[in-house]
C-alpha positions, 0 to 999 in steps of 0.5 A: 418681590414677595411680601409675607402674610402680615405685610399683605395684611398692612397692605390691605388695611392702608388700601381700605383707609385710603378709599374711606378717607376718599369716599368721605371727602368726596361725600362731603364735596359732593353735599356742600352747596356753592354760595353763588348768586342765583335762586336758592331754595328756602328749605332743602330739596327732599324736606317734609313739611310736619308743621308751621308756625306764625305768631297768630296761626299753626299749622300741622299735617294730620295724615295727608291733610292740614289742621289749622289752629289759631293762636291769638285773634286774626283774620285768617279764613282759609280752609285746607285747600289754602293751607295747602297752597301755603305749605307746597309755597314754602316748600317750593319757594326760590329767592335771591341771596342778599347781599346784605350781611347777617350781622346788620340785621341782627341789630334790628328786631324782626318784623315777623318770624315764622318756624317750620317743623321738618321731618328728621330734624328736631328743632323747627328751621326758624325764618325771620322778616326784616324790613329795611329801607322799603326792603324785605329781606328774610333771615334763615336762621338755621343756615345763617342765610339772607334772602331779598324778598319782592313785596309779593312774595313776602305777601305770599309766604306771610299771608297774616302779617299787616303789610299796610303799616310797613308800607305807610311807615 
């Protein structure tokens, strides 16, 4: 069986299209994260934090160091090392996904908010801290994920939040 030049061109074009569709689908399949129980990273693994903002404090990367700016009256007395430890904690924190639906959290107001600017992203990643029935939950607004927080994790991630008021209530 002999094919004409036009027929061979069509075979090559169709095979290239099939390869493109195959590799595009494979790429999407490899990059999706399973929604399994277990520990999940708070921020993407390869992300690079440029700045963080809490209601009372803004932290910015200046070269290889960190600078803080207080936005309201605060009790924060951290030095550059404390700022670096806080950023590292956010960068590498692993948390369990909570079974509570996002819709339940959206019916209540957030207790505290943190914004994280990542390299390559135009908008900040917003994380909202909620307290429901004495349990702490962290809502990742960008990916619509809810994490369950232990009290120790919550106090480390949000060092300026007055947790004493929450336990008294």
